[in-house]
C-alpha positions, -999 to +999 in steps of 0.1 A: -519+241-888-539+264-911-567+264-886-543+274-858-529+302-880-565+315-887-573+314-850-541+333-841-549+360-867-584+363-854-571+367-818-546+394-829-573+412-848-596+411-818-569+425-796-561+452-821-598+463-822-601+462-784-570+483-779-582+508-805-616+511-788-599+515-754-577+543-768-606+560-785-627+558-753-600+573-731-593+601-757-630+610-757-628+624-721-634+661-725-624+688-700-638+723-698-613+751-692-613+780-668-591+801-645-582+801-608-560+822-586-540+819-554-533+849-531-499+847-515-490+858-480-471+887-497-502+900-515-492+885-549-519+869-571-508+838-590-532+827-618-536+795-637-555+785-668-568+750-659-588+721-671-615+711-647-616+674-636-650+673-620-664+638-629-651+605-618-642+597-654-623+630-658-605+625-625-595+590-635-581+602-669-563+633-655-531+643-672-523+608-684-502+606-716-499+644-718-468+662-729-452+688-706-476+715-694-469+751-704-463+776-676-493+787-656-515+759-668-527+728-650-556+706-641-578+711-610-594+680-596-626+688-576-637+658-555-670+674-546-664+668-509-636+669-484-618+636-479-585+619-479-571+618-515-545+597-531-530+604-566-504+586-588-484+592-619-491+561-639-491+569-676-481+605-669-447+610-687-438+644-672-431+654-636-459+673-618-463+694-587-495+683-569-510+709-547-535+695-522-561+721-511-589+720-485-624+733-488-614+767-474-587+772-500-558+764-477-529+745-492-524+714-471-495+700-490-474+705-521-459+673-535-431+687-557-416+671-588-435+638-586-419+609-604-431+604-640-448+570-648-447+560-612-474+539-596-464+551-561-492+567-541-490+605-535-513+611-505-529+644-493-519+637-457-551+652-445-586+656-459-588+679-490-614+688-516-591+699-545-558+689-561-541+712-586-515+695-609-490+718-626-456+713-643-430+698-619-410+725-602-434+753-613-448+760-578-414+769-565-406+790-596-438+810-590-433+813-552-464+793-546-461+781-510-483+765-484-490+800-470-509+809-502-547+804-505-569+794-534-593+822-541-629+809-536-655+804-549-643+788-581-661+796-613-667+759-621-686+749-652-722+740-646 
């Protein structure tokens, strides 16, 4: 019985160490910051302060476990090429608007007010290069519509 108790304590301790290492590793993903802008069909410029998700590790981490985003902030995912893109909201506690953008800056789709913590797939619908995630409902508040265009080239970190 004592041996079983020691083995159980060891297993619990190993699990605790593993989980702490996993949390530390995911927290270690660092994002550089910058700005981007959209030009609307009405001549308005809408700017955002963003974090750049450029690497596979950064794109995998995304906005998981983040609190609500302030206005005019977000995360831009650059996939480095034009392709079909799927996103999800697993481990993301706040609703987001996902803005799918092609390589020319054209908004292909806006998935509004995505469901927090959902593992449902949110698809681009057609090939894109970028996805901008902002606070859920914020695109409509700003008047950001599919007729707007992302101003290119982006000033991405080197």
